[in-house]
N, C-alpha and C positions, 0 to 999 in steps of 0.2 A: 669936172664935176665928179667923175668916177674915182679919181684919186682922193678927192676930199671926202667922199663917202668911205673909202678904205681907211683913211686916217681916223675918221670918227669911229669906225668899227673897232680899230685897234685901241682907241681910247676907252671904249666901253669894256674891252677885255682886260685892260690894265689892272683893275682891282682884283679880278679873279686870278690873274697871273701873279700878282704880288703875293696874294695869300698862298698860292701854290709854291712859289719860290721860297717864301719865308718858312712855311710849316711842312713842306714835303721835300723839295729839292735840296735846300741848304742842310737840313738835318741828315739827309742821305749822304751828301758829300762829306759832311763832318764824320759820319759813321765810317765811311770808307777810309778816310784819312786816319782815324783813330785805330782802325783795324791793322794798320801798317806800322803802328807805334807801340811802344811799351808805355803803360800809364801808371800813375800813382793812385793812392786811395781816393783822391778827389776827382779822378778821371782826367787829369791833365796829361798831355803827351810830353814825355821827357826824353825819349830815345827812339830813333827810327830803326825798326827791326825788319822791315820788308815783309816777307811772307812767313816769318817765324811763327806768328800766332796761328796761321792756317795750318802749318806743319804740325804744330802742337795739337791742334784739334783733330786732325786726321790720324794722329798717332794715339788718340784716346779711345779706349773701348767704350767709355761712357758716352762720348759723342755719337759713335756709331749706334749705340743702343737708343739714343734719343731720336735719331733718324728713323730707325726701325719702328719705334713706338709711334712716332708722328705719322708715318705712312699707314700703319695699321689703324690708327685713330681716324685719319682722314677717310679711309675706306668705309669704316663703320658709320661715321657721321653722314657721309654723302649718300650711302645706300638707304639708311634709315630716313634721313630728311627728305630725299627725293621721292622715295616710295610712299611715305606717309602723306606728303603734300599732294602727290598725284592721285592716290586712292581717295583721299577726302574730297579733292576737287571733282573727281568723277562721281562720287556719291552726291555731292551738292549740285551737280549738273542736272540731276533728276529732281522732279518736284515731289515733295512729301510733306506731311504736316510738321511744322516747326523748322522748316528748312532755313528760314531767315535767321532764326535765333541761333541755330547750329553754326551757320556760316559766320555770323558776327562773333560768336564765342570762340571759334577756332582761329579766326583771323586775329584775335587779340593776342595770340602767342607772340607776334612780332613786337608787341608793346611791353612785353615782360622782360625786365633786366635779367641777364644770365646770372649775375651775382645773387640777386634775390631768389630766383628759382633754385639756384644751387643750395642755398641755405634751407629751403623747404625740402629739397630732396635729401639733404643730409639727415633730416629727421625721419623722413619716409623710409630711408635705407638703413636706419639704425638696426643692428642685428637683434636687439632686445625688444624695443618698443615700436619699431618701424612698421607702417601699414603694409609694406610690400611683403615682408616675411609673414605677417599675419594672414594676408590673402593667400599666399602661396603655401602656407603651413610649412615653412622652412626655417632654417637657422643660418642662412648664408651670410657671410661677412662681405657684403657687396663692395665696400670701400677699402677693406683691409686685406682682402684676398688678392694676391697678384694676378690670378687668373680671371677675376671678375671686375676688378677696379676699372680698367680701361674700357671694358665693354659697357659698364654701367654709365660712365661719364659720356661715352660715345652715343649711347641711346638717348641720354638726356639732351645732349647738344643737337643731335639729329631731330629730336622732337621739337626743340625750340626753333630750329631753322625751318621746320615744315610749315610754320604759319605763313612765312613770306612765300615759300614755294607754292603753297595752296593758292595764294592770290595770283601768282603768275600763271599757274595752270588753269585756274578758273577763268582768267582773262583770255587765255588761249582757246579754251573750249567754247567760250561764248562767241568767239570770232569765226568758228567753223560754220560754213554755210549749211543750213538744214537740207537744202536741195541735194547735197551730196549723199546724205543718208537715204533720202527718199528715192533717189535714182538707184542706189545700191539695193534697197529693199525690193524695188520693181524687178531688178535683175536676179532676185532670189538670194541675196547675200544674208547670212545670219549675223547675229550680234558680234560673234567673234571675228568674222571677216571684216565687218565694219570697223571694229576696233583696230585690227592689224593694218588694213589698207586705207583707212580714212583718218581715224583719230591720231594714231601715232605719226604718220607722215605730216599731217597738218600741224602737229605740235613740235615738229623737229627743231625749228629755231628756238622755241621756248625751252625745250628739254636741254638743248646745247647751252643756252644762257644759264639756266638753273644749275646745271652740273658744274660749269666753270666757276660761278660765284660761290657755290657751296664748297668747292675744293679750296678756293682762296680763303673763305671764312674759317674753314676747319683748320687750316694751317696756322691761322692767327688766334685760335682759341686760347684763352688764358684764365679768365676769372673763375670759371667753374672748376678747373683743375686745381688752381691755387687754393680755393676754399674747401673743396671736398677731400683732396688727397695730398696736396702740397707736393705733387710729383711722386709720391710713394704709392703703395708700400715698396720699399727699395727704390728702384727706378722704373717701376712698371708703368707709371703714367707721366714720366718725365719727358714730355714733348719738347721740341726745340725751343718754343717760345718760353716755356717755363725754365728751361736750362739757361736761356739768355738772362732771364730775371735773376736766377740764382747767381750766375757769374757776376752780374753787374751790381746787385743790391745786397747780396749776402757774402760773396767772396771778394767784392770790390775789384774784380778783374774786368774793368771796362773794355780793355783791349780785346780780350777773348770774347766778351759779349758782342762787341762790334763785329768781330770776324764771323761769329755765328749768325748775326743779323744779315750780313752780306751773303752768306751761304744760303740762308733761308730765302732771301730775295731771289737768288739765282735758281734755286729749286722750283719756286713758284713760277718764275718766269719761263723756265724750260718746260715745265708741265703744261702751262697755259699755251705755249707755242706749239707743243706737240698735239694738244687737243685741237687747236685751231687748224693745224696742218692736216690732221686726219679727217677733219670735217670740211676741208676744202675752203675754209674761210680765208686763209692766208693768201690764196691765189685769186680771190675775187677782186 
């Protein structure tokens, strides 16, 4: 009977496994194979070159710049997204007039397409007619200044990610037992002590999950960068994903794009493993 149940369980898993193999595992294997070949303009493999594509990448200053830009972009996105999501969740955890409207409105961020919001921000950040410069009374070129372009896109992406982070943190805060705070108040703890010794430790697993998912999402950002700056000015916003797009669909170097994709996968995997290791998850 037990074996029959196991067989049924595997049968139920077959559709999901088929989708995973067709749309995830098979493309990954093909990307790995293509990264070891030289390709023509149609992306077909015509000569095995081994690790030559990887050697070419690591000899390129442009590739190293894209890694540096990507890491800086990820830091900006994660800090902005996590802090905004956490602060708004803390604010909404308290009762005040209009709390339900504010909560619903802020949660709608996760329903906004990044490409659509990027087009809105392109108008808002316009140096001549943009509302941002009007409010700040400045003439900053947010998207054409190499010193401001990456920061501007990072803040936009972090803000978009904060909607989902807000939901995660709100769920975590609602799960904290009120008796913990009541006991702390009886012992004379102030609001700061409650926050440090009750709120933060209780949200530890949520914070860990949010940080990891935000890092992965930030590494995969593309639409807003493509629409707002196209990787420019110069290469100041040319993150790895955008560089992959340029190599594949503008330079028709599918072999180089595949090699970059594998390197990006390895970077994300290593960072994720390091974070898991430091948080003790890998040993559980």
